C-alpha positions as CSV (number, residue, x, y, z in Angstrom):
1,M,194.5,43.6,-174.1
2,K,191.5,41.0,-173.9
3,N,191.7,40.6,-178.1
4,N,195.2,39.4,-178.1
5,N,194.5,37.7,-174.6
6,K,191.5,35.5,-177.3
7,A,194.8,35.5,-180.3
8,D,196.8,33.9,-177.6
9,I,194.8,31.5,-176.6
10,S,193.8,30.0,-179.9
11,L,197.1,29.9,-180.9
12,K,198.0,27.5,-178.1
13,R,194.4,25.6,-178.9
14,V,196.0,24.7,-182.0
15,V,199.2,24.3,-181.4
16,I,198.5,21.5,-178.5
17,K,196.1,20.1,-181.0
18,S,198.6,19.4,-183.9
19,I,201.0,18.5,-181.4
20,L,198.1,15.5,-179.7
21,L,197.8,15.2,-183.6
22,F,200.7,14.6,-184.6
23,I,201.4,12.1,-181.1
24,L,197.8,10.2,-182.1
25,L,198.9,9.9,-186.0
26,N,202.8,8.6,-184.6
27,F,201.1,5.8,-183.0
28,L,198.9,5.0,-185.5
29,F,200.7,4.4,-187.9
30,I,202.2,1.3,-185.6
31,F,199.2,0.1,-187.1
32,L,200.5,0.5,-190.9
33,R,203.7,-1.2,-190.0
34,D,201.9,-4.2,-192.4
35,I,201.8,-1.8,-195.8
36,P,204.1,-2.2,-198.0
37,Y,204.9,1.5,-198.8
38,G,208.2,0.7,-200.1
39,K,206.2,-0.6,-202.9
40,I,204.9,3.0,-204.1
41,S,207.7,3.6,-206.6
42,L,208.6,6.2,-209.3
43,Y,211.0,2.9,-210.7
44,N,209.7,1.3,-214.0
45,I,207.0,3.9,-214.5
46,V,209.3,7.0,-214.7
47,I,212.3,6.2,-214.2
48,P,214.0,2.6,-215.6
49,G,214.2,-0.5,-213.1
50,R,217.9,-0.6,-211.7
51,D,220.2,-3.7,-213.4
52,R,221.2,-4.5,-209.6
53,L,219.9,-4.0,-206.0
54,P,220.2,-0.1,-204.3
55,F,223.6,-0.3,-202.7
56,G,226.2,2.9,-202.3
57,E,227.7,4.8,-199.7
58,T,228.5,7.9,-201.5
59,P,225.2,9.2,-202.4
60,L,226.0,12.4,-203.8
61,E,228.7,10.4,-206.2
62,S,227.2,7.0,-207.0
63,F,223.3,8.0,-207.3
64,N,223.1,5.3,-205.1
65,L,222.2,4.5,-201.3
66,T,222.1,1.5,-198.9
67,M,218.9,0.9,-197.5
68,S,216.7,-1.9,-195.7
69,N,213.3,-1.3,-196.9
70,L,213.3,-4.6,-199.4
71,D,209.8,-3.5,-201.1
72,A,211.4,0.0,-202.0
73,M,214.8,-2.0,-202.9
74,I,212.8,-5.1,-205.3
75,S,210.4,-2.2,-206.7
76,S,213.7,0.0,-207.9
77,H,214.7,-3.4,-209.7
78,K,213.5,-3.9,-213.2
79,I,212.4,-7.6,-212.7
80,S,209.5,-5.5,-210.6
81,A,208.7,-4.1,-213.8
82,D,208.9,-7.6,-216.4
83,K,205.8,-8.8,-217.2
84,K,206.8,-13.2,-217.1
85,T,205.2,-14.6,-220.2
86,E,204.4,-18.3,-220.7
87,D,207.3,-17.9,-223.5
88,D,210.4,-17.0,-220.6
89,Y,212.2,-18.4,-218.6
90,R,213.5,-16.3,-215.9
91,I,216.9,-17.1,-214.0
92,I,218.1,-15.3,-210.6
93,I,221.8,-15.0,-209.6
94,I,222.6,-14.3,-206.1
95,G,225.2,-13.9,-204.3
96,D,227.3,-11.1,-202.0
97,S,229.2,-8.4,-203.7
98,S,231.0,-10.5,-205.8
99,I,228.1,-11.2,-207.7
100,W,226.3,-7.7,-207.2
101,G,229.9,-6.1,-208.9
102,F,232.2,-4.2,-206.9
103,I,233.8,-1.9,-209.0
104,Q,232.2,-3.5,-212.0
105,K,229.6,-1.8,-214.6
106,P,226.5,-3.8,-214.6
107,E,227.2,-4.8,-218.1
108,N,230.7,-6.8,-217.1
109,T,229.4,-8.1,-213.9
110,L,228.5,-11.7,-214.2
111,T,224.9,-10.6,-214.7
112,G,225.3,-8.9,-217.8
113,L,227.9,-11.2,-219.2
114,L,225.4,-13.7,-218.9
115,E,223.1,-11.7,-220.3
116,K,225.3,-11.0,-223.4
117,K,226.1,-14.2,-223.7
118,I,223.4,-17.0,-223.8
119,N,222.2,-16.8,-227.4
120,F,219.6,-20.6,-226.5
121,Q,216.5,-21.0,-225.1
122,C,215.6,-23.2,-222.3
123,R,212.6,-25.3,-222.8
124,G,211.7,-23.9,-225.6
125,K,211.5,-20.9,-223.7
126,N,213.5,-17.2,-224.0
127,I,216.0,-17.0,-221.3
128,E,215.9,-13.7,-218.8
129,V,219.2,-13.3,-216.5
130,F,218.9,-10.8,-213.6
131,N,221.5,-10.0,-210.7
132,L,219.4,-10.3,-207.2
133,G,223.4,-9.9,-205.4
134,Y,223.5,-7.7,-202.6
135,P,226.9,-6.7,-200.7
136,S,226.8,-9.0,-198.0
137,Q,227.8,-12.2,-196.9
138,S,224.7,-14.1,-195.9
139,V,222.4,-16.5,-196.8
140,L,219.5,-15.7,-194.6
141,K,220.2,-12.6,-196.0
142,D,220.3,-14.2,-199.5
143,L,217.1,-15.8,-198.3
144,L,215.1,-13.2,-197.3
145,I,215.7,-11.6,-201.2
146,L,214.4,-14.8,-202.4
147,N,211.4,-14.8,-200.3
148,E,210.6,-11.3,-201.6
149,I,210.7,-12.0,-205.1
150,K,208.9,-15.1,-205.0
151,P,205.4,-13.4,-206.5
152,Y,207.9,-13.2,-209.8
153,T,208.1,-16.8,-210.6
154,P,212.0,-17.6,-211.0
155,N,212.5,-21.1,-213.1
156,L,216.5,-21.1,-212.2
157,V,218.5,-19.8,-209.0
158,V,222.0,-20.1,-209.4
159,W,223.6,-19.3,-206.0
160,F,226.6,-18.3,-204.8
161,I,228.0,-18.9,-201.3
162,T,231.2,-19.4,-199.5
163,L,232.0,-20.1,-196.4
164,E,231.8,-16.4,-195.4
165,S,228.3,-16.5,-196.6
166,L,227.3,-19.9,-193.9
167,I,228.3,-19.0,-190.7
168,S,225.4,-19.9,-188.4
169,K,226.4,-17.3,-185.4
170,E,226.5,-14.9,-187.8
171,Q,223.4,-14.6,-189.9
172,L,221.3,-12.4,-187.8
173,N,224.0,-9.5,-187.6
174,I,223.5,-8.7,-191.0
175,P,222.3,-5.4,-191.4
176,L,219.7,-6.1,-194.0
177,V,218.7,-9.3,-191.5
178,K,218.5,-7.2,-188.3
179,N,216.4,-4.1,-189.7
180,N,213.8,-6.1,-191.4
181,P,212.4,-8.2,-187.8
182,L,209.0,-8.8,-189.4
183,I,210.2,-10.2,-192.6
184,L,212.4,-12.2,-191.0
185,N,210.1,-13.9,-188.3
186,K,207.5,-14.5,-191.2
187,V,210.7,-16.3,-193.0
188,I,211.7,-17.8,-190.1
189,H,208.4,-19.3,-189.4
190,D,207.4,-20.3,-193.2
191,Y,211.2,-22.0,-193.6
192,Q,210.5,-23.5,-189.9
193,L,214.3,-22.0,-189.4
194,N,216.4,-22.8,-186.3
195,Y,216.4,-19.7,-185.4
196,P,214.9,-17.4,-182.6
197,P,212.3,-15.0,-183.8
198,S,213.2,-11.6,-183.7
199,T,212.0,-9.0,-181.0
200,I,209.7,-6.3,-182.0
201,N,209.9,-3.1,-180.9
202,L,206.4,-1.5,-181.8
203,L,208.0,2.2,-181.3
204,D,210.0,1.2,-184.3
205,Y,207.0,1.6,-185.6
206,T,205.7,4.9,-185.4
207,I,206.5,7.5,-187.3
208,I,209.3,8.8,-185.5
209,G,211.0,4.7,-185.5
210,Q,210.5,4.6,-189.6
211,K,211.3,8.4,-190.4
212,R,214.9,6.9,-191.9
213,K,213.7,4.3,-193.7
214,L,210.3,6.2,-195.5
215,A,213.4,9.5,-195.8
216,D,215.5,6.9,-197.7
217,V,213.1,5.1,-200.4
218,I,211.9,9.3,-200.9
219,R,216.1,9.5,-202.1
220,L,215.7,6.5,-203.9
221,Q,213.4,8.0,-206.3
222,F,215.5,11.2,-206.3
223,Y,218.8,9.2,-206.7
224,G,217.2,7.2,-209.6
225,A,216.3,10.2,-211.8
226,L,220.4,10.8,-211.5
227,W,220.9,7.6,-212.3
228,A,219.1,7.1,-214.8
229,G,220.5,10.1,-216.2
230,S,223.8,9.1,-216.1
231,G,224.1,5.9,-216.0
232,I,226.4,6.1,-212.4
233,D,225.6,3.3,-210.1
234,Q,228.8,3.3,-207.9
235,V,232.1,5.1,-207.2
236,Y,234.2,3.1,-209.9
237,P,237.8,4.2,-208.5
238,E,240.6,4.3,-211.1
239,N,242.7,3.3,-207.9
240,Y,242.4,1.2,-204.9
241,T,243.9,-1.1,-202.3
242,P,244.4,-4.8,-204.1
243,A,243.5,-8.0,-201.7
244,Q,245.9,-9.1,-199.7
245,R,248.6,-11.6,-200.5
246,D,250.7,-12.0,-197.6
247,F,249.7,-12.4,-194.1
248,D,250.4,-13.0,-190.3
249,L,251.0,-16.6,-189.3
250,D,247.1,-17.0,-188.0
251,Y,245.3,-19.5,-188.3
252,S,242.5,-18.2,-186.7
253,Y,239.1,-18.1,-188.0
254,K,235.8,-16.8,-185.6
255,N,236.6,-18.4,-182.7
256,I,236.5,-21.8,-183.9
257,L,239.6,-23.8,-182.6
258,V,241.8,-25.0,-184.6
259,N,240.6,-28.1,-187.4
260,Q,237.3,-28.3,-185.6
261,L,235.2,-26.5,-188.2
262,Q,231.6,-28.6,-187.5
263,G,228.7,-28.8,-189.7
264,N,226.3,-26.9,-187.7
265,D,228.7,-24.2,-187.5
266,L,227.4,-23.8,-191.1
267,A,223.6,-22.5,-192.0
268,I,223.6,-25.5,-194.9
269,D,219.8,-25.8,-193.7
270,V,219.3,-22.3,-194.2
271,V,220.0,-23.2,-197.9
272,Q,218.4,-26.8,-197.8
273,R,214.7,-25.1,-196.8
274,T,215.2,-22.3,-199.2
275,V,215.2,-25.1,-202.2
276,S,212.3,-27.2,-200.6
277,G,210.4,-24.0,-199.9
278,F,210.6,-22.9,-203.7
279,P,209.5,-26.4,-205.3
280,N,208.6,-25.2,-208.7
281,T,212.5,-23.9,-208.9
282,E,215.5,-25.0,-210.0
283,F,218.3,-24.8,-208.4
284,M,222.5,-24.1,-208.9
285,I,224.8,-24.2,-205.9
286,I,228.0,-22.4,-206.5
287,N,231.2,-22.0,-204.3
288,E,232.1,-18.7,-205.7
289,P,236.0,-18.6,-206.5
290,I,238.1,-16.8,-203.8
291,L,241.7,-15.3,-204.0
292,I,244.3,-18.8,-204.0
293,S,247.5,-16.2,-202.7
294,A,251.1,-17.2,-203.0
295,G,252.1,-14.6,-200.7
296,K,254.2,-14.8,-197.8
297,N,252.5,-17.7,-195.1
298,S,249.9,-19.0,-198.5
299,D,250.5,-22.4,-197.1
300,I,249.0,-21.0,-194.1
301,R,246.4,-18.8,-195.2
302,Y,244.3,-18.6,-198.8
303,N,243.9,-15.0,-198.7
304,F,242.1,-12.3,-195.8
305,Y,238.9,-14.8,-195.1
306,Y,240.4,-18.4,-194.8
307,P,242.7,-19.8,-193.4
308,R,243.6,-23.3,-195.2
309,W,242.4,-25.5,-192.3
310,A,238.4,-23.4,-192.2
311,Y,238.3,-23.5,-195.7
312,D,239.3,-27.0,-196.3
313,G,237.0,-28.2,-194.1
314,Y,234.4,-26.4,-195.0
315,R,234.5,-27.7,-199.2
316,S,234.7,-31.0,-197.3
317,I,231.5,-30.7,-195.4
318,V,229.3,-28.9,-197.8
319,K,230.2,-31.1,-201.0
320,S,229.3,-34.3,-198.7
321,V,226.1,-32.7,-197.5
322,F,225.1,-31.1,-200.7
323,E,225.6,-34.8,-202.7
324,R,223.7,-36.7,-200.3
325,S,220.7,-34.2,-200.9
326,K,221.4,-34.2,-204.4
327,M,221.3,-30.8,-205.2
328,N,223.0,-29.5,-208.1
329,Y,225.9,-28.2,-206.4
330,F,229.4,-27.2,-208.2
331,D,232.8,-26.0,-206.6
332,F,234.4,-23.4,-208.6
333,W,237.0,-22.1,-205.6
334,N,240.1,-22.4,-207.5
335,L,238.6,-21.1,-211.1
336,V,239.6,-17.5,-211.4
337,P,243.5,-17.4,-211.1
338,E,245.3,-15.2,-208.2
339,S,246.2,-12.1,-210.8
340,E,242.3,-11.3,-211.8
341,F,240.8,-10.4,-208.2
342,T,240.8,-6.6,-206.9
343,N,240.1,-5.1,-204.0
344,S,239.1,-8.3,-202.1
345,A,239.8,-12.1,-202.1
346,I,236.2,-12.5,-203.7
347,H,236.1,-9.3,-205.9
348,L,236.8,-10.0,-209.9
349,T,238.5,-8.4,-212.6
350,S,236.7,-7.5,-215.7
351,L,238.7,-11.1,-217.3
352,G,238.1,-13.0,-214.1
353,E,233.9,-12.0,-215.0
354,Q,234.1,-12.9,-218.3
355,I,236.1,-16.8,-216.7
356,L,233.3,-17.1,-214.4
357,A,230.6,-16.2,-216.6
358,D,232.2,-18.7,-219.2
359,K,231.7,-21.6,-216.8
360,T,228.3,-20.5,-215.3
361,E,226.9,-20.1,-218.7
362,T,228.2,-23.6,-219.4
363,L,226.5,-25.3,-216.3
364,I,222.7,-23.5,-217.2
365,K,223.9,-24.8,-221.5
366,N,224.0,-28.0,-219.3
367,L,221.1,-27.9,-217.8
368,C,218.5,-26.6,-220.3
369,D,219.9,-29.4,-222.3
370,T,218.9,-32.0,-219.7
371,L,215.2,-30.2,-219.4
372,E,214.3,-30.2,-222.7
């Protein structure tokens, strides 16, 4: 009986010590919050780097997943393996889901087409093109990504924007922005952005608080092996619901009064401060193509996203601001015919991607000619 009591006491001590040790380690993990564990990756070592940033809502079908660890996202991308030399001219293509390439295989996205089309050098250097688009509409989200790849020294950033990506009051509501408060606060400080710093909850940086992010980093490695073997990185539906062409009699947009869109409604300063923060990088800012409907009430709305008054006002404002700033700004809003959009007013068919790639290649060629 005494031996059993001793065994029970010893077991209880082990359990109590284990619990206390876990609690201690759980909270000590807070002090490791600046350590970029997401950079520990099998990609570009055992697994090839991905052509685009990881994103996917059905991982078992797409061999991909949506996550918020920017270090892991960049580490999984082929840009993190590519060792730039003095003979390389590096071009970053960035923007929303239309640039990432919904319903398009990597080789048929804008970036994939540019990689195949570009057969010239820029300033005597070989051109490399990387797709850093990501499926959410926010220039602040784009800045977080650009800031992360700054060490990879891009020579040119081709940045696709639209009205949805510039709405000031929505910049902090994007999941990738909200879920990276430490990075966000550093970016706000470094680029002197007019946004309040995000509140940091230290409990979010315990092991328990980070368990989802830690699990996602591990899962990304697993899905990377499946992706490398299959080439599948998203679900490619044979059928999809086409983008809306007919609309209700609706002038509304973001609770902004009709014909009252103002410059301070737009996060143009994020674009300007980003450009200033990359003094050794050229920028092209491009207003991306949108679906221009010819359907019911199309005299009121261009598409699901935009009433005409809001979008026309946006185009006028950004053109004026960027011209004053002497930025390389180009407006492709009506470049692609209505028929060449898929399931969204910004997602393009293969032909639409070709049209956009032809025009973008010309701009890059003209820029490179002026840089010689």
